[in-house]
C-alpha positions in Angstrom: -83.5 7.5 -25.2 -82.4 4.5 -23.0 -85.6 3.8 -21.5 -84.6 2.4 -18.0 -83.2 5.8 -17.6 -85.5 7.5 -14.7 -86.0 10.5 -16.4 -83.7 12.3 -19.5 -82.1 14.5 -17.0 -78.5 14.4 -15.4 -80.2 13.6 -11.9 -82.5 11.3 -13.4 -79.1 9.2 -15.0 -77.8 9.4 -11.5 -80.7 8.1 -9.6 -81.1 5.0 -12.4 -77.6 4.3 -11.7 -77.5 4.5 -8.1 -80.8 2.1 -8.0 -79.4 -0.7 -10.5 -75.9 -0.6 -8.2 -78.7 -1.7 -5.3 -79.8 -4.4 -6.5 -77.2 -6.4 -8.6 -78.7 -10.0 -9.9 -77.0 -13.0 -8.7 -75.0 -11.5 -5.5 -75.4 -12.0 -1.8 -76.6 -8.7 0.2 -72.9 -8.5 1.5 -71.9 -7.7 -1.9 -74.7 -5.1 -2.8 -73.7 -1.7 -2.9 -75.3 0.6 -0.2 -76.9 3.4 -2.1 -77.2 6.7 -0.9 -78.9 9.5 -3.5 -82.1 7.6 -4.2 -84.2 10.6 -2.9 -83.3 14.2 -3.5 -80.2 16.3 -2.3 -76.5 15.3 -2.1 -76.5 11.4 -0.8 -73.4 11.9 0.3 -74.1 14.4 3.0 -75.9 11.4 5.0 -72.5 9.5 5.4 -70.7 12.7 6.1 -72.9 13.4 8.9 -72.9 9.7 9.9 -69.2 9.6 10.0 -67.8 13.3 10.6 -66.4 13.6 6.8 -64.4 16.8 6.8 -64.9 18.0 3.2 -61.2 18.6 2.9 -61.0 14.9 3.2 -61.0 12.2 0.3 -61.3 9.0 2.5 -64.0 8.5 5.5 -61.3 7.8 7.8 -64.1 7.0 10.7 -65.8 4.5 8.4 -61.9 3.1 7.2 -61.1 2.8 11.1 -64.0 0.7 11.9 -63.4 -1.7 8.6 -59.7 -2.0 9.6 -60.5 -3.6 12.9 -63.3 -5.9 11.3 -61.1 -7.2 8.7 -57.9 -7.5 10.6 -57.0 -9.9 13.4 -54.0 -8.0 14.6 -55.8 -4.4 14.2 -57.5 -3.1 17.5 -59.7 -0.6 19.2 -56.0 0.1 20.7 -53.7 0.1 17.8 -55.9 1.4 14.8 -55.0 5.2 16.0 -51.5 4.6 14.5 -52.6 2.9 11.6 -54.7 5.7 10.5 -52.0 8.6 11.3 -49.9 6.6 8.9 -52.5 6.0 6.1 -53.1 10.1 6.1 -49.2 10.7 5.6 -49.2 8.4 2.7 -51.6 10.6 1.2 -48.8 12.8 0.2 -47.3 12.7 -3.1 -46.5 15.0 -5.7 -48.8 14.5 -8.5 -51.9 12.6 -9.9 -50.2 9.7 -11.0 -47.4 9.3 -8.3 -50.4 9.6 -5.8 -52.3 7.1 -8.3 -49.7 4.5 -7.7 -48.9 5.2 -4.3 -52.1 4.2 -3.0 -52.8 1.4 -5.4 -49.5 -0.6 -3.8 -51.3 0.7 -0.7 -54.3 -1.5 -1.4 -53.0 -4.1 -2.4 -50.8 -4.8 0.1 -51.7 -3.3 3.0 -50.2 -0.5 5.8 -47.4 -1.7 7.5 -47.4 -1.6 11.4 -45.8 -3.2 14.7 -48.8 -4.3 16.8 -47.6 -5.9 20.2 -47.4 -9.0 21.3 -48.4 -10.5 24.3 -45.0 -10.7 25.9 -44.3 -7.0 25.1 -42.5 -7.7 21.7 -43.5 -6.1 18.3 -43.4 -7.6 15.3 -43.7 -6.2 11.2 -47.3 -6.5 9.8 -49.9 -5.7 7.5 -53.3 -4.1 8.1 -55.4 -4.5 5.2 -57.4 -2.0 4.1 -59.6 -4.4 1.6 -60.3 -8.2 2.2 -59.7 -9.5 -1.3 -59.9 -13.0 -0.5 -63.7 -12.7 1.2 -65.1 -9.4 -0.6 -68.1 -9.9 1.4 -66.2 -8.7 4.7 -66.3 -5.2 3.4 -68.4 -2.3 3.4 -69.4 -1.0 -0.1 -71.1 2.1 -0.3 -72.5 4.4 -3.7 -72.9 7.8 -2.7 -74.1 10.7 -5.2 -72.8 14.3 -4.8 -69.4 13.8 -2.7 -68.0 17.0 -2.4 -64.3 17.7 -1.9 -63.0 21.1 -0.8 -59.0 21.3 -1.3 -58.1 24.9 -2.9 -61.1 24.2 -5.6 -64.3 22.5 -5.0 -65.6 19.2 -6.8 -68.4 17.1 -6.8 -68.5 13.8 -9.0 -71.9 12.7 -9.7 -71.6 9.6 -7.8 -68.6 8.2 -6.1 -68.4 4.2 -5.0 -66.6 3.6 -2.2 -64.8 0.3 -0.5 -64.4 0.6 3.0 -65.0 4.4 2.9 -62.1 4.7 0.1 -63.2 6.1 -3.6 -62.7 3.1 -6.3 -64.4 5.2 -8.8 -65.8 8.1 -9.7 -68.1 8.6 -12.2 -69.5 11.9 -13.9 -73.1 11.4 -15.5 -74.9 13.7 -18.2 -78.2 14.2 -20.0 -78.5 14.8 -24.2 -81.5 16.3 -23.3 -79.8 19.0 -21.9 -77.3 18.9 -24.8 -74.3 17.1 -23.3 -72.9 14.3 -23.7 -70.2 11.5 -22.2 -67.6 13.2 -23.5 -68.4 16.2 -21.5 -68.9 14.1 -19.0 -65.2 12.9 -19.4 -63.6 16.7 -19.8 -65.3 17.2 -16.3 -63.5 14.4 -15.0 -60.2 15.3 -16.4 -60.8 18.6 -15.0 -61.4 17.5 -11.6 -58.2 15.3 -11.7 -56.4 18.6 -12.2 -57.9 20.6 -9.4 -58.0 17.8 -6.5 -55.8 15.7 -7.8 -56.3 13.7 -4.1 -59.9 12.7 -4.9 -58.5 10.6 -7.1 -55.4 9.1 -5.5 -57.2 5.9 -4.6 -59.2 5.8 -7.6 -59.6 2.3 -9.8 -61.3 4.1 -13.0 -63.4 6.9 -13.9 -67.0 6.1 -15.6 -68.7 8.8 -17.8 -72.0 8.4 -19.0 -75.2 10.3 -20.4 -78.8 9.2 -21.4 -77.9 6.5 -24.4 -73.5 5.8 -23.4 -71.4 4.6 -20.6 -67.6 4.3 -21.1 -65.0 3.9 -18.7 -61.4 4.5 -18.4 -58.3 4.9 -15.9 -57.2 7.9 -13.8 -55.3 10.1 -16.2 -56.6 8.9 -19.7 -57.8 11.1 -22.2 -60.8 10.8 -24.2 -59.2 8.5 -26.7 -59.0 5.7 -23.8 -62.6 5.2 -22.6 -64.2 2.0 -23.8 -67.5 1.1 -23.4 -67.8 -2.5 -21.5 -70.0 -4.0 -24.0 -69.5 -7.9 -22.5 -71.0 -9.8 -19.5 -71.8 -12.9 -18.3 -75.2 -14.1 -18.5 -76.2 -13.5 -15.0 -75.4 -9.7 -15.5 -77.1 -9.5 -19.4 -79.9 -7.3 -20.5 -81.5 -7.5 -23.4 -81.2 -4.3 -25.2 -80.1 -2.0 -22.1 -76.2 -1.6 -22.8 -75.6 1.0 -19.3 -77.6 -1.4 -17.4 -75.6 -4.3 -18.0 -72.2 -2.3 -18.2 -72.9 -1.0 -14.7 -73.7 -4.7 -13.3 -70.9 -6.2 -15.2 -68.2 -3.8 -14.4 -69.4 -2.1 -11.3 -70.4 -4.9 -9.4 -67.8 -5.3 -6.2 -66.6 -8.9 -7.1 -65.3 -7.2 -10.4 -64.0 -4.4 -9.2 -61.6 -6.0 -6.6 -60.7 -8.5 -9.3 -59.3 -5.9 -11.5 -58.2 -3.7 -8.8 -55.9 -6.6 -7.6 -54.9 -8.5 -10.7 -55.6 -5.9 -13.7 -53.8 -2.8 -13.3 -50.4 -1.6 -14.6 -48.6 1.8 -15.0 -46.2 2.0 -17.9 -43.6 4.3 -18.4 -43.3 7.3 -20.6 -41.6 9.9 -22.1 -44.2 12.4 -20.8 -45.6 10.8 -17.6 -46.6 7.3 -16.5 -50.1 6.3 -17.8 -51.9 3.8 -15.9 -54.1 0.6 -17.9 -57.0 -0.8 -16.7 -58.5 -4.2 -18.7 -61.1 -4.0 -21.7 -63.8 -6.4 -21.6 -62.3 -8.6 -23.8 -59.1 -9.0 -22.0 -60.7 -9.4 -18.8 -63.0 -12.1 -20.0 -60.1 -13.9 -21.7 -57.8 -13.8 -18.9 -60.8 -15.2 -16.6 -61.4 -18.0 -19.3 -57.5 -19.0 -18.9 -57.6 -19.0 -15.4 -60.3 -21.4 -15.2 -58.6 -24.1 -17.4 -55.9 -23.6 -15.4 -57.5 -24.1 -12.2 -59.7 -27.0 -13.6 -56.6 -28.5 -15.1 -57.3 -28.8 -18.2 -54.4 -29.1 -20.6 -55.5 -29.2 -24.3 -54.7 -26.4 -26.0 -56.7 -23.0 -26.1 -57.5 -19.9 -28.8 -58.2 -16.6 -27.9 -59.5 -14.9 -31.3 -58.4 -11.1 -30.9 -59.1 -8.2 -33.8 -56.1 -6.1 -34.3 -55.6 -3.2 -32.0 -57.6 -5.1 -29.2 -55.1 -5.8 -26.7 -53.4 -9.0 -27.3 -50.3 -8.4 -25.5 -51.5 -6.9 -22.7 -53.8 -10.3 -22.4 -50.9 -12.4 -22.1 -49.7 -10.1 -20.0 -52.5 -9.8 -17.4 -52.5 -13.6 -17.7 -48.9 -14.1 -16.9 -49.5 -12.0 -14.2 -52.3 -13.6 -12.0 -50.9 -16.8 -13.0 -47.5 -15.8 -11.1 -49.1 -13.8 -8.2 -52.3 -15.9 -7.9 -52.6 -19.0 -5.4 -53.9 -21.2 -8.9 -50.5 -22.8 -9.5 -48.2 -22.0 -6.9 -44.7 -20.9 -8.0 -45.2 -21.4 -11.8 -43.0 -20.5 -14.8 -44.3 -19.0 -17.8 -43.4 -18.9 -21.5 -44.5 -16.1 -23.4 -43.7 -17.3 -27.3 -44.1 -14.9 -30.2 -43.5 -15.5 -33.7 -41.4 -13.0 -34.7 -38.1 -10.7 -33.5 -40.2 -7.5 -34.1 -42.5 -8.5 -31.8 -40.3 -9.8 -29.2 -38.6 -6.6 -29.2 -42.3 -5.3 -28.5 -43.2 -7.0 -26.0 -39.4 -6.8 -24.2 -40.1 -2.8 -24.4 -43.3 -3.2 -22.8 -42.5 -5.6 -20.2 -39.6 -3.0 -19.0 -42.3 -0.1 -19.5 -44.8 -1.6 -17.1 -41.7 -2.8 -14.7 -42.7 -6.3 -14.8 -39.8 -7.5 -12.5 -40.7 -11.1 -12.5 -39.8 -11.6 -16.2 -36.7 -12.4 -18.4 -36.0 -12.4 -22.1 -34.1 -15.9 -23.7 -31.8 -14.4 -25.4 -30.7 -18.0 -27.5 -31.9 -21.2 -27.5 -28.9 -22.4 -25.0 -30.4 -19.1 -22.5 -33.8 -20.4 -23.1 -32.4 -24.0 -22.0 -30.7 -22.5 -19.1 -33.7 -20.6 -18.2 -35.9 -23.6 -18.5 -33.6 -26.2 -16.1 -33.6 -22.9 -13.4 -36.9 -23.3 -13.5 -37.2 -20.1 -11.2 -41.1 -18.6 -11.5 -41.2 -16.0 -13.7 -42.4 -15.1 -16.8 -39.5 -16.2 -19.7 -40.3 -14.2 -23.0 -38.7 -16.6 -26.2 -39.4 -16.5 -29.9 -40.8 -19.9 -31.4 -37.7 -19.8 -33.4 
């Protein structure tokens, strides 16, 4: 048994994880989770009472109302009401993945609205739901047993909220009670089916028991739940993989970074799927971005094992370079060494809707693309 688990029961795992979340090393106080549920009982009930949340609602609207005013200069007590009303309307989707993709776009781009200027005219603007530029201005709450009733009643063991919006759902089990993380995954998938609205804003799910912790994207089957096995030095805990994974993956800085720059939705015949990074992809891209930021011009090497997702590592890097502030308006070249790989990558670009991309069809075409210098991803072969 993991010696850091308070007790070898589901409630023991729950309180241990809440405790870890409330004291993540190396982070200032504004980036720590406010933990509700360290004592007996439903921690979410305390937040429910404070912000008057109806059990049918999946967002703490009164809390979000406060934060919208705090993090948006143009949102005021006078105009926040219509913004909240518009956000409520955005919660109507047909199906889990459509809702998740719609809310993801809203979390990244903000809610459009038209504040009045001093001269009485209006202008189109966007109310940010999350402040990505200054993460410490957001509010981070980790609550136990957040109950939602919409036809069915579900209650994940721990929910992580940013500005009152649920970004992570956690289900926890105990080996001592003859359940493991696979049972937790089954429960999460059942929750997604019964009350999909609760998972519209969710970035990822976490399933754990007294020994193992796995995470997966919303809608992912069990085979796509993975461990988060690596961590920067400040989050490393010798012999405590669950605590290390909790700190490394679920700290607010990393979660917001993944939310903003490491999510794809892939179109498939059986339905769309959501893709979030594995630890090796995330940290490899962070290294790439760091070297670019520092102006390092020497060649770099990222070593991958077979099946570790090198294609998505390259696409995550390209996405962050194209959309981030590091290079301004770069032209990115993705060079592969076979026509087969080029076709595979072209298919992947199409499936994930990577709009800022083009495939070089010949040497002459490549030359024209280089000459145009348009800020986008250019896929070509080494030949």
